[in-house]
ROROLO-629934 format. One record per residue: residue in one letter; x negated, y negated, z negated of N, C-alpha, C, O in turn. Coordinates in steps of 0.1 Angstrom, whole numbers, plus 5000, padded with zeros to 4 digits. Example, Ala and Ser with C-alpha at 12.3 -4.5 7.8 and 13.67 -1.06 7.14 Angstrom:
<rs>
+------+------+------+------+-------+-------+-------+------+------+------+------+------+------+
| segu | n_xx | n_yy | n_zz | ca_xx | ca_yy | ca_zz | c_xx | c_yy | c_zz | o_xx | o_yy | o_zz |
+------+------+------+------+-------+-------+-------+------+------+------+------+------+------+
|    a | 4868 | 5057 | 4922 |  4877 |  5045 |  4922 | 4868 | 5033 | 4922 | 4858 | 5033 | 4915 |
|    s | 4872 | 5022 | 4929 |  4863 |  5011 |  4929 | 4871 | 5000 | 4921 | 4866 | 4989 | 4920 |
+------+------+------+------+-------+-------+-------+------+------+------+------+------+------+
</rs>
This chain:
<rs>
+------+------+------+------+-------+-------+-------+------+------+------+------+------+------+
| segu | n_xx | n_yy | n_zz | ca_xx | ca_yy | ca_zz | c_xx | c_yy | c_zz | o_xx | o_yy | o_zz |
+------+------+------+------+-------+-------+-------+------+------+------+------+------+------+
|    x | 2150 | 2356 | 4464 |  2161 |  2358 |  4472 | 2157 | 2369 | 4484 | 2147 | 2370 | 4490 |
|    x | 2168 | 2378 | 4486 |  2166 |  2389 |  4495 | 2166 | 2382 | 4510 | 2168 | 2370 | 4513 |
|    x | 2163 | 2390 | 4518 |  2160 |  2388 |  4535 | 2176 | 2384 | 4537 | 2178 | 2373 | 4542 |
|    x | 2187 | 2392 | 4532 |  2199 |  2390 |  4535 | 2204 | 2377 | 4531 | 2213 | 2372 | 4538 |
|    x | 2200 | 2371 | 4519 |  2204 |  2360 |  4513 | 2199 | 2348 | 4520 | 2206 | 2338 | 4521 |
|    x | 2187 | 2350 | 4525 |  2181 |  2339 |  4534 | 2186 | 2338 | 4547 | 2187 | 2327 | 4553 |
|    x | 2191 | 2349 | 4553 |  2198 |  2347 |  4565 | 2212 | 2341 | 4563 | 2216 | 2334 | 4573 |
|    x | 2220 | 2342 | 4553 |  2232 |  2338 |  4550 | 2231 | 2322 | 4547 | 2238 | 2314 | 4553 |
|    x | 2221 | 2318 | 4539 |  2217 |  2306 |  4534 | 2216 | 2298 | 4550 | 2224 | 2289 | 4553 |
|    x | 2207 | 2302 | 4557 |  2203 |  2295 |  4571 | 2214 | 2295 | 4579 | 2216 | 2284 | 4585 |
|    x | 2222 | 2305 | 4580 |  2235 |  2303 |  4588 | 2245 | 2295 | 4582 | 2252 | 2289 | 4590 |
|    x | 2246 | 2294 | 4570 |  2257 |  2283 |  4565 | 2253 | 2269 | 4566 | 2261 | 2260 | 4566 |
|    x | 2239 | 2268 | 4566 |  2231 |  2255 |  4567 | 2235 | 2250 | 4581 | 2242 | 2240 | 4582 |
|    x | 2231 | 2258 | 4591 |  2233 |  2256 |  4605 | 2249 | 2252 | 4609 | 2252 | 2243 | 4617 |
|    x | 2257 | 2260 | 4601 |  2273 |  2258 |  4605 | 2277 | 2245 | 4598 | 2287 | 2239 | 4603 |
|    x | 2270 | 2241 | 4587 |  2277 |  2228 |  4581 | 2273 | 2214 | 4590 | 2279 | 2204 | 4590 |
|    x | 2261 | 2218 | 4597 |  2256 |  2208 |  4606 | 2264 | 2206 | 4620 | 2262 | 2196 | 4626 |
|    x | 2272 | 2216 | 4623 |  2279 |  2217 |  4634 | 2290 | 2207 | 4634 | 2296 | 2208 | 4623 |
|    x | 2296 | 2199 | 4642 |  2306 |  2192 |  4640 | 2319 | 2196 | 4647 | 2318 | 2204 | 4657 |
|    x | 2331 | 2193 | 4644 |  2344 |  2198 |  4647 | 2343 | 2199 | 4662 | 2348 | 2209 | 4666 |
|    x | 2339 | 2190 | 4671 |  2341 |  2190 |  4683 | 2332 | 2202 | 4690 | 2337 | 2209 | 4699 |
|    x | 2321 | 2203 | 4685 |  2313 |  2214 |  4690 | 2320 | 2228 | 4688 | 2322 | 2235 | 4698 |
|    x | 2323 | 2231 | 4676 |  2330 |  2242 |  4671 | 2342 | 2243 | 4681 | 2344 | 2253 | 4688 |
|    x | 2351 | 2233 | 4682 |  2364 |  2233 |  4690 | 2358 | 2239 | 4704 | 2364 | 2248 | 4710 |
|    x | 2347 | 2233 | 4710 |  2345 |  2237 |  4722 | 2341 | 2249 | 4723 | 2345 | 2255 | 4733 |
|    x | 2331 | 2256 | 4713 |  2327 |  2270 |  4713 | 2340 | 2279 | 4711 | 2340 | 2290 | 4717 |
|    x | 2349 | 2275 | 4704 |  2361 |  2283 |  4700 | 2370 | 2282 | 4713 | 2378 | 2291 | 4715 |
|    x | 2370 | 2274 | 4722 |  2377 |  2275 |  4734 | 2372 | 2285 | 4743 | 2379 | 2293 | 4749 |
|    x | 2359 | 2284 | 4744 |  2352 |  2294 |  4753 | 2353 | 2309 | 4748 | 2356 | 2318 | 4755 |
|    x | 2352 | 2310 | 4733 |  2353 |  2323 |  4728 | 2368 | 2329 | 4729 | 2370 | 2341 | 4732 |
|    x | 2377 | 2319 | 4728 |  2390 |  2322 |  4728 | 2393 | 2328 | 4744 | 2401 | 2338 | 4747 |
|    x | 2388 | 2322 | 4753 |  2389 |  2326 |  4768 | 2383 | 2339 | 4769 | 2389 | 2347 | 4775 |
|    x | 2373 | 2341 | 4764 |  2367 |  2355 |  4766 | 2375 | 2366 | 4759 | 2378 | 2376 | 4765 |
|    x | 2379 | 2364 | 4747 |  2388 |  2373 |  4739 | 2402 | 2375 | 4749 | 2405 | 2387 | 4751 |
|    x | 2409 | 2365 | 4755 |  2420 |  2367 |  4760 | 2418 | 2374 | 4775 | 2428 | 2380 | 4781 |
|    x | 2407 | 2374 | 4779 |  2402 |  2380 |  4793 | 2399 | 2395 | 4790 | 2399 | 2403 | 4799 |
|    x | 2397 | 2399 | 4777 |  2392 |  2413 |  4775 | 2402 | 2423 | 4777 | 2413 | 2419 | 4775 |
|    x | 2399 | 2435 | 4782 |  2409 |  2446 |  4783 | 2416 | 2449 | 4768 | 2427 | 2452 | 4765 |
|    x | 2407 | 2449 | 4760 |  2411 |  2454 |  4746 | 2421 | 2443 | 4738 | 2429 | 2446 | 4730 |
|    x | 2418 | 2431 | 4742 |  2429 |  2423 |  4736 | 2442 | 2424 | 4743 | 2452 | 2425 | 4736 |
|    x | 2443 | 2424 | 4757 |  2453 |  2428 |  4766 | 2461 | 2439 | 4762 | 2473 | 2438 | 4760 |
|    x | 2453 | 2450 | 4761 |  2460 |  2464 |  4757 | 2467 | 2464 | 4743 | 2476 | 2472 | 4742 |
|    x | 2461 | 2454 | 4732 |  2465 |  2455 |  4718 | 2479 | 2452 | 4717 | 2484 | 2442 | 4723 |
|    x | 2487 | 2459 | 4710 |  2501 |  2456 |  4707 | 2501 | 2448 | 4695 | 2510 | 2439 | 4693 |
|    x | 2493 | 2449 | 4687 |  2490 |  2443 |  4673 | 2475 | 2437 | 4673 | 2464 | 2442 | 4677 |
|    x | 2478 | 2423 | 4667 |  2465 |  2417 |  4665 | 2464 | 2410 | 4651 | 2473 | 2402 | 4647 |
|    x | 2452 | 2414 | 4643 |  2450 |  2407 |  4631 | 2439 | 2397 | 4632 | 2428 | 2402 | 4636 |
|    x | 2441 | 2384 | 4629 |  2434 |  2373 |  4630 | 2433 | 2364 | 4619 | 2443 | 2361 | 4613 |
|    x | 2420 | 2360 | 4617 |  2417 |  2349 |  4607 | 2422 | 2335 | 4614 | 2423 | 2333 | 4626 |
|    x | 2424 | 2327 | 4605 |  2426 |  2314 |  4608 | 2413 | 2306 | 4608 | 2410 | 2302 | 4597 |
|    x | 2406 | 2303 | 4618 |  2394 |  2295 |  4617 | 2395 | 2281 | 4615 | 2405 | 2275 | 4620 |
|    x | 2387 | 2275 | 4608 |  2389 |  2260 |  4602 | 2375 | 2256 | 4606 | 2365 | 2262 | 4602 |
|    x | 2375 | 2246 | 4614 |  2363 |  2239 |  4618 | 2356 | 2230 | 4606 | 2344 | 2227 | 4608 |
|    x | 2363 | 2226 | 4595 |  2358 |  2219 |  4587 | 2348 | 2230 | 4579 | 2338 | 2226 | 4573 |
|    x | 2350 | 2241 | 4579 |  2342 |  2252 |  4572 | 2333 | 2258 | 4580 | 2328 | 2268 | 4577 |
|    x | 2329 | 2252 | 4593 |  2321 |  2258 |  4601 | 2326 | 2269 | 4610 | 2318 | 2275 | 4617 |
|    x | 2338 | 2273 | 4609 |  2344 |  2283 |  4616 | 2349 | 2279 | 4630 | 2353 | 2268 | 4633 |
|    x | 2349 | 2291 | 4639 |  2353 |  2290 |  4653 | 2368 | 2290 | 4651 | 2374 | 2298 | 4644 |
|    x | 2377 | 2279 | 4659 |  2391 |  2279 |  4656 | 2396 | 2290 | 4665 | 2391 | 2294 | 4676 |
|    x | 2408 | 2296 | 4659 |  2413 |  2308 |  4666 | 2428 | 2307 | 4668 | 2435 | 2317 | 4669 |
|    x | 2433 | 2293 | 4667 |  2449 |  2290 |  4670 | 2451 | 2294 | 4683 | 2460 | 2302 | 4684 |
|    x | 2444 | 2292 | 4695 |  2448 |  2296 |  4707 | 2448 | 2310 | 4707 | 2457 | 2314 | 4714 |
|    x | 2441 | 2319 | 4704 |  2442 |  2332 |  4703 | 2455 | 2336 | 4697 | 2462 | 2343 | 4704 |
|    x | 2458 | 2331 | 4686 |  2471 |  2334 |  4679 | 2484 | 2329 | 4686 | 2494 | 2336 | 4685 |
|    x | 2482 | 2318 | 4692 |  2494 |  2313 |  4700 | 2497 | 2323 | 4713 | 2508 | 2326 | 4718 |
|    x | 2486 | 2326 | 4717 |  2487 |  2336 |  4728 | 2492 | 2350 | 4724 | 2499 | 2355 | 4732 |
|    x | 2490 | 2356 | 4713 |  2494 |  2367 |  4707 | 2509 | 2366 | 4704 | 2517 | 2375 | 4708 |
|    x | 2513 | 2355 | 4698 |  2527 |  2353 |  4696 | 2535 | 2354 | 4709 | 2544 | 2361 | 4710 |
|    x | 2530 | 2344 | 4720 |  2538 |  2342 |  4731 | 2539 | 2356 | 4741 | 2548 | 2358 | 4749 |
|    x | 2528 | 2364 | 4738 |  2528 |  2378 |  4744 | 2534 | 2389 | 4740 | 2534 | 2400 | 4745 |
|    x | 2541 | 2384 | 4728 |  2549 |  2394 |  4721 | 2542 | 2404 | 4712 | 2549 | 2414 | 4708 |
|    x | 2528 | 2402 | 4709 |  2523 |  2410 |  4702 | 2526 | 2408 | 4687 | 2529 | 2397 | 4683 |
|    x | 2524 | 2420 | 4679 |  2526 |  2416 |  4663 | 2513 | 2412 | 4659 | 2502 | 2418 | 4661 |
|    x | 2515 | 2399 | 4653 |  2503 |  2390 |  4647 | 2502 | 2391 | 4632 | 2511 | 2386 | 4625 |
|    x | 2492 | 2397 | 4627 |  2489 |  2395 |  4612 | 2478 | 2386 | 4608 | 2468 | 2385 | 4616 |
|    x | 2479 | 2380 | 4596 |  2467 |  2371 |  4592 | 2467 | 2376 | 4578 | 2477 | 2379 | 4571 |
|    x | 2454 | 2375 | 4573 |  2450 |  2379 |  4558 | 2455 | 2369 | 4548 | 2456 | 2357 | 4550 |
|    x | 2458 | 2374 | 4538 |  2461 |  2366 |  4527 | 2453 | 2372 | 4515 | 2454 | 2384 | 4510 |
|    x | 2445 | 2363 | 4510 |  2436 |  2367 |  4495 | 2446 | 2368 | 4486 | 2455 | 2360 | 4484 |
|    x | 2443 | 2380 | 4477 |  2453 |  2382 |  4466 | 2443 | 2380 | 4452 | 2449 | 2378 | 4442 |
|    x | 2433 | 2381 | 4453 |  2424 |  2378 |  4441 | 2409 | 2375 | 4445 | 2404 | 2376 | 4456 |
|    x | 2402 | 2372 | 4434 |  2388 |  2365 |  4436 | 2379 | 2377 | 4440 | 2368 | 2374 | 4444 |
|    x | 2383 | 2392 | 4439 |  2373 |  2402 |  4439 | 2376 | 2410 | 4452 | 2376 | 2423 | 4452 |
|    x | 2378 | 2403 | 4462 |  2377 |  2410 |  4478 | 2392 | 2415 | 4480 | 2394 | 2422 | 4490 |
|    x | 2401 | 2412 | 4473 |  2416 |  2418 |  4477 | 2422 | 2409 | 4487 | 2421 | 2397 | 4486 |
|    x | 2428 | 2416 | 4496 |  2434 |  2409 |  4508 | 2447 | 2417 | 4512 | 2447 | 2429 | 4512 |
|    x | 2456 | 2409 | 4516 |  2469 |  2418 |  4521 | 2469 | 2412 | 4535 | 2461 | 2403 | 4538 |
|    x | 2479 | 2417 | 4544 |  2479 |  2415 |  4557 | 2495 | 2412 | 4561 | 2503 | 2420 | 4560 |
|    x | 2497 | 2401 | 4565 |  2513 |  2393 |  4565 | 2513 | 2391 | 4581 | 2504 | 2387 | 4588 |
|    x | 2526 | 2395 | 4584 |  2530 |  2394 |  4597 | 2534 | 2375 | 4598 | 2540 | 2369 | 4589 |
|    x | 2530 | 2370 | 4609 |  2530 |  2359 |  4612 | 2541 | 2357 | 4624 | 2539 | 2364 | 4634 |
|    x | 2551 | 2347 | 4624 |  2559 |  2347 |  4636 | 2558 | 2332 | 4641 | 2563 | 2329 | 4652 |
|    x | 2552 | 2324 | 4634 |  2550 |  2310 |  4639 | 2538 | 2304 | 4630 | 2537 | 2306 | 4618 |
|    x | 2529 | 2297 | 4638 |  2518 |  2290 |  4630 | 2521 | 2281 | 4622 | 2513 | 2277 | 4615 |
|    x | 2534 | 2276 | 4622 |  2537 |  2263 |  4611 | 2540 | 2271 | 4598 | 2544 | 2264 | 4588 |
|    x | 2539 | 2285 | 4598 |  2544 |  2291 |  4586 | 2530 | 2295 | 4578 | 2528 | 2307 | 4574 |
|    x | 2522 | 2286 | 4575 |  2507 |  2288 |  4569 | 2505 | 2277 | 4560 | 2510 | 2266 | 4563 |
|    x | 2499 | 2280 | 4549 |  2494 |  2269 |  4538 | 2480 | 2272 | 4535 | 2475 | 2282 | 4538 |
|    x | 2474 | 2264 | 4528 |  2460 |  2266 |  4523 | 2461 | 2277 | 4510 | 2469 | 2276 | 4501 |
|    x | 2451 | 2288 | 4513 |  2452 |  2297 |  4500 | 2440 | 2296 | 4491 | 2434 | 2285 | 4490 |
|    x | 2437 | 2306 | 4486 |  2426 |  2305 |  4475 | 2414 | 2297 | 4478 | 2410 | 2289 | 4470 |
|    x | 2409 | 2300 | 4490 |  2396 |  2294 |  4495 | 2397 | 2281 | 4504 | 2388 | 2275 | 4510 |
|    x | 2411 | 2277 | 4504 |  2413 |  2265 |  4512 | 2416 | 2268 | 4527 | 2418 | 2258 | 4534 |
|    x | 2417 | 2279 | 4532 |  2418 |  2283 |  4544 | 2433 | 2286 | 4546 | 2439 | 2291 | 4537 |
|    x | 2439 | 2283 | 4557 |  2453 |  2285 |  4559 | 2457 | 2300 | 4559 | 2451 | 2308 | 4565 |
|    x | 2467 | 2302 | 4551 |  2472 |  2318 |  4550 | 2486 | 2319 | 4553 | 2493 | 2309 | 4552 |
|    x | 2491 | 2329 | 4556 |  2506 |  2331 |  4560 | 2515 | 2328 | 4547 | 2510 | 2330 | 4536 |
|    x | 2526 | 2324 | 4548 |  2534 |  2321 |  4536 | 2547 | 2332 | 4537 | 2556 | 2331 | 4529 |
|    x | 2546 | 2341 | 4547 |  2558 |  2350 |  4546 | 2554 | 2362 | 4539 | 2543 | 2364 | 4534 |
|    x | 2564 | 2372 | 4537 |  2563 |  2381 |  4527 | 2564 | 2396 | 4535 | 2564 | 2407 | 4529 |
|    x | 2564 | 2396 | 4549 |  2563 |  2407 |  4556 | 2551 | 2414 | 4556 | 2542 | 2408 | 4563 |
|    x | 2547 | 2425 | 4551 |  2534 |  2430 |  4549 | 2531 | 2440 | 4564 | 2539 | 2448 | 4568 |
|    x | 2520 | 2438 | 4568 |  2515 |  2447 |  4578 | 2508 | 2459 | 4573 | 2501 | 2456 | 4563 |
|    x | 2509 | 2474 | 4576 |  2501 |  2482 |  4572 | 2488 | 2483 | 4581 | 2487 | 2480 | 4593 |
|    x | 2478 | 2487 | 4574 |  2465 |  2487 |  4583 | 2467 | 2497 | 4595 | 2462 | 2495 | 4606 |
|    x | 2474 | 2506 | 4592 |  2477 |  2517 |  4604 | 2485 | 2510 | 4617 | 2485 | 2514 | 4629 |
|    x | 2490 | 2499 | 4612 |  2497 |  2492 |  4624 | 2489 | 2483 | 4633 | 2493 | 2478 | 4644 |
|    x | 2477 | 2481 | 4627 |  2468 |  2471 |  4632 | 2459 | 2477 | 4643 | 2450 | 2485 | 4640 |
|    x | 2461 | 2472 | 4657 |  2451 |  2477 |  4668 | 2438 | 2470 | 4669 | 2427 | 2475 | 4671 |
|    x | 2440 | 2456 | 4667 |  2427 |  2450 |  4669 | 2427 | 2439 | 4657 | 2437 | 2434 | 4653 |
|    x | 2412 | 2438 | 4653 |  2410 |  2429 |  4644 | 2399 | 2420 | 4647 | 2388 | 2424 | 4651 |
|    x | 2403 | 2408 | 4647 |  2393 |  2396 |  4650 | 2387 | 2392 | 4639 | 2394 | 2388 | 4630 |
|    x | 2374 | 2393 | 4637 |  2366 |  2395 |  4625 | 2357 | 2381 | 4625 | 2350 | 2378 | 4634 |
|    x | 2359 | 2374 | 4612 |  2350 |  2361 |  4610 | 2336 | 2367 | 4606 | 2335 | 2379 | 4603 |
|    x | 2325 | 2358 | 4605 |  2315 |  2360 |  4598 | 2305 | 2350 | 4602 | 2306 | 2342 | 4611 |
|    x | 2293 | 2352 | 4594 |  2284 |  2340 |  4597 | 2272 | 2347 | 4608 | 2267 | 2340 | 4617 |
|    x | 2267 | 2361 | 4606 |  2257 |  2363 |  4617 | 2261 | 2377 | 4621 | 2268 | 2383 | 4613 |
|    x | 2257 | 2384 | 4632 |  2259 |  2396 |  4635 | 2245 | 2401 | 4645 | 2238 | 2394 | 4652 |
|    x | 2244 | 2416 | 4642 |  2232 |  2420 |  4653 | 2239 | 2427 | 4663 | 2251 | 2429 | 4663 |
|    x | 2229 | 2429 | 4673 |  2234 |  2437 |  4686 | 2241 | 2450 | 4683 | 2249 | 2454 | 4692 |
|    x | 2239 | 2457 | 4672 |  2246 |  2470 |  4669 | 2258 | 2469 | 4662 | 2264 | 2479 | 4658 |
|    x | 2263 | 2454 | 4660 |  2275 |  2451 |  4655 | 2275 | 2450 | 4639 | 2286 | 2447 | 4633 |
|    x | 2265 | 2452 | 4632 |  2264 |  2450 |  4619 | 2265 | 2436 | 4615 | 2257 | 2428 | 4620 |
|    x | 2275 | 2433 | 4608 |  2279 |  2417 |  4605 | 2274 | 2413 | 4592 | 2272 | 2421 | 4583 |
|    x | 2272 | 2399 | 4590 |  2270 |  2394 |  4577 | 2281 | 2383 | 4573 | 2281 | 2373 | 4579 |
|    x | 2290 | 2386 | 4564 |  2300 |  2377 |  4560 | 2297 | 2367 | 4550 | 2286 | 2362 | 4550 |
|    x | 2305 | 2362 | 4544 |  2303 |  2350 |  4535 | 2299 | 2357 | 4521 | 2296 | 2348 | 4512 |
|    x | 2298 | 2369 | 4518 |  2294 |  2373 |  4506 | 2303 | 2379 | 4496 | 2299 | 2387 | 4487 |
|    x | 2317 | 2376 | 4497 |  2326 |  2382 |  4488 | 2331 | 2397 | 4493 | 2335 | 2405 | 4484 |
|    x | 2330 | 2401 | 4504 |  2331 |  2415 |  4507 | 2347 | 2416 | 4512 | 2352 | 2427 | 4515 |
|    x | 2354 | 2405 | 4513 |  2371 |  2408 |  4518 | 2369 | 2418 | 4530 | 2374 | 2429 | 4529 |
|    x | 2363 | 2414 | 4541 |  2365 |  2419 |  4553 | 2357 | 2433 | 4551 | 2362 | 2443 | 4557 |
|    x | 2345 | 2436 | 4544 |  2339 |  2447 |  4543 | 2348 | 2458 | 4539 | 2349 | 2469 | 4546 |
|    x | 2356 | 2455 | 4528 |  2367 |  2465 |  4522 | 2379 | 2468 | 4531 | 2384 | 2479 | 4532 |
|    x | 2383 | 2458 | 4538 |  2393 |  2458 |  4549 | 2388 | 2468 | 4560 | 2393 | 2478 | 4562 |
|    x | 2378 | 2464 | 4567 |  2373 |  2473 |  4579 | 2369 | 2486 | 4577 | 2368 | 2495 | 4585 |
|    x | 2366 | 2488 | 4562 |  2364 |  2502 |  4558 | 2377 | 2512 | 4559 | 2377 | 2525 | 4560 |
|    x | 2387 | 2506 | 4560 |  2401 |  2514 |  4561 | 2408 | 2513 | 4571 | 2420 | 2517 | 4572 |
|    x | 2400 | 2506 | 4583 |  2406 |  2503 |  4596 | 2397 | 2511 | 4607 | 2392 | 2506 | 4617 |
|    x | 2396 | 2524 | 4604 |  2384 |  2530 |  4614 | 2391 | 2532 | 4628 | 2385 | 2534 | 4638 |
|    x | 2406 | 2532 | 4628 |  2411 |  2534 |  4642 | 2413 | 2521 | 4650 | 2415 | 2521 | 4662 |
|    x | 2411 | 2509 | 4643 |  2413 |  2497 |  4649 | 2399 | 2494 | 4658 | 2387 | 2498 | 4655 |
|    x | 2404 | 2486 | 4669 |  2390 |  2479 |  4675 | 2387 | 2467 | 4667 | 2395 | 2460 | 4662 |
|    x | 2374 | 2464 | 4665 |  2371 |  2454 |  4657 | 2362 | 2444 | 4665 | 2352 | 2450 | 4671 |
|    x | 2364 | 2431 | 4666 |  2357 |  2422 |  4674 | 2352 | 2410 | 4667 | 2360 | 2402 | 4661 |
|    x | 2338 | 2407 | 4666 |  2335 |  2396 |  4658 | 2334 | 2383 | 4667 | 2328 | 2383 | 4678 |
|    x | 2340 | 2371 | 4663 |  2340 |  2359 |  4670 | 2328 | 2350 | 4664 | 2330 | 2345 | 4653 |
|    x | 2318 | 2348 | 4671 |  2308 |  2341 |  4667 | 2299 | 2331 | 4677 | 2296 | 2336 | 4688 |
|    x | 2295 | 2321 | 4675 |  2285 |  2316 |  4684 | 2274 | 2322 | 4688 | 2268 | 2329 | 4679 |
|    x | 2268 | 2323 | 4699 |  2258 |  2331 |  4704 | 2246 | 2328 | 4694 | 2239 | 2338 | 4690 |
|    x | 2244 | 2316 | 4690 |  2231 |  2314 |  4683 | 2229 | 2323 | 4669 | 2219 | 2323 | 4663 |
|    x | 2241 | 2330 | 4666 |  2241 |  2338 |  4653 | 2240 | 2353 | 4658 | 2241 | 2362 | 4649 |
|    x | 2238 | 2355 | 4668 |  2235 |  2370 |  4672 | 2222 | 2373 | 4671 | 2213 | 2367 | 4678 |
|    x | 2219 | 2383 | 4662 |  2203 |  2387 |  4657 | 2201 | 2398 | 4665 | 2211 | 2404 | 4669 |
|    x | 2188 | 2403 | 4669 |  2185 |  2416 |  4673 | 2186 | 2426 | 4662 | 2188 | 2438 | 4666 |
|    x | 2184 | 2423 | 4648 |  2185 |  2431 |  4638 | 2189 | 2426 | 4626 | 2181 | 2417 | 4621 |
|    x | 2200 | 2428 | 4617 |  2202 |  2423 |  4605 | 2199 | 2434 | 4593 | 2200 | 2446 | 4596 |
|    x | 2194 | 2430 | 4581 |  2194 |  2441 |  4572 | 2208 | 2446 | 4568 | 2218 | 2439 | 4566 |
|    x | 2210 | 2460 | 4568 |  2224 |  2466 |  4565 | 2223 | 2473 | 4553 | 2214 | 2480 | 4549 |
|    x | 2237 | 2470 | 4545 |  2239 |  2478 |  4533 | 2246 | 2488 | 4535 | 2251 | 2489 | 4546 |
|    x | 2249 | 2496 | 4524 |  2256 |  2509 |  4527 | 2271 | 2508 | 4529 | 2277 | 2517 | 4535 |
|    x | 2277 | 2495 | 4524 |  2291 |  2493 |  4528 | 2294 | 2486 | 4539 | 2305 | 2482 | 4541 |
|    x | 2284 | 2484 | 4547 |  2286 |  2476 |  4560 | 2293 | 2484 | 4570 | 2290 | 2495 | 4573 |
|    x | 2302 | 2478 | 4575 |  2311 |  2483 |  4587 | 2308 | 2476 | 4599 | 2311 | 2464 | 4599 |
|    x | 2302 | 2482 | 4611 |  2299 |  2475 |  4622 | 2311 | 2470 | 4631 | 2321 | 2478 | 4630 |
|    x | 2312 | 2462 | 4637 |  2322 |  2458 |  4649 | 2321 | 2464 | 4660 | 2310 | 2469 | 4662 |
|    x | 2330 | 2466 | 4667 |  2328 |  2472 |  4683 | 2325 | 2462 | 4693 | 2318 | 2466 | 4703 |
|    x | 2328 | 2451 | 4692 |  2324 |  2439 |  4701 | 2319 | 2427 | 4694 | 2322 | 2425 | 4682 |
|    x | 2312 | 2420 | 4701 |  2308 |  2406 |  4697 | 2312 | 2396 | 4707 | 2308 | 2397 | 4718 |
|    x | 2321 | 2387 | 4704 |  2325 |  2377 |  4714 | 2318 | 2364 | 4710 | 2318 | 2360 | 4698 |
|    x | 2311 | 2357 | 4720 |  2304 |  2346 |  4717 | 2311 | 2336 | 4731 | 2321 | 2339 | 4738 |
|    x | 2303 | 2326 | 4732 |  2308 |  2316 |  4742 | 2303 | 2320 | 4753 | 2309 | 2317 | 4764 |
|    x | 2293 | 2328 | 4754 |  2287 |  2332 |  4767 | 2288 | 2348 | 4773 | 2283 | 2352 | 4783 |
|    x | 2295 | 2355 | 4763 |  2295 |  2369 |  4766 | 2302 | 2377 | 4755 | 2304 | 2373 | 4743 |
|    x | 2306 | 2389 | 4759 |  2310 |  2398 |  4753 | 2301 | 2410 | 4750 | 2297 | 2415 | 4761 |
|    x | 2296 | 2415 | 4738 |  2287 |  2425 |  4738 | 2294 | 2436 | 4734 | 2302 | 2436 | 4725 |
|    x | 2292 | 2446 | 4739 |  2297 |  2460 |  4733 | 2287 | 2467 | 4724 | 2276 | 2468 | 4729 |
|    x | 2290 | 2471 | 4711 |  2281 |  2474 |  4702 | 2282 | 2489 | 4700 | 2276 | 2494 | 4690 |
|    x | 2290 | 2499 | 4709 |  2289 |  2512 |  4710 | 2278 | 2519 | 4711 | 2271 | 2514 | 4720 |
|    x | 2274 | 2529 | 4706 |  2260 |  2535 |  4707 | 2260 | 2541 | 4721 | 2251 | 2547 | 4726 |
+------+------+------+------+-------+-------+-------+------+------+------+------+------+------+
</rs>
């Protein structure tokens, strides 16, 4: 197993042991930090994943509700295939979601949002280093997406314990601009 695979395996193991109450608490603090940031307030459009605590993810509903209430264009990802394909769908109400290919809630709507329209991308993942190099779940959905969204601000939402000093980087990895944890916002710019 590569070092990268070991880190992913360890992060998944830790996340599976986190209960939904802990994740909800961390998610609330992370959401508070996102909502207080200038880059969130200034964004007219936000792309956000639907974090599911039963999968060890930070819940993002509070952020999405705020985006809708603030009149921002809210887009969510919808998986189109098993090979990293994803489209971006406008969401006008959070009730308009259903479990998708991986059991994660996805938008049911049909209004696609172009990547050029997306100003802020809130990114999921297992681990990240201080330079913004992230490690996802291994399917490459966000790697492909972030590669085409160079104009967008990218912020990864992750518990502080998953922030590393350095992660192994692969050629296709696209770093995020910010890391948002329950304790802080790290700027990853050089």
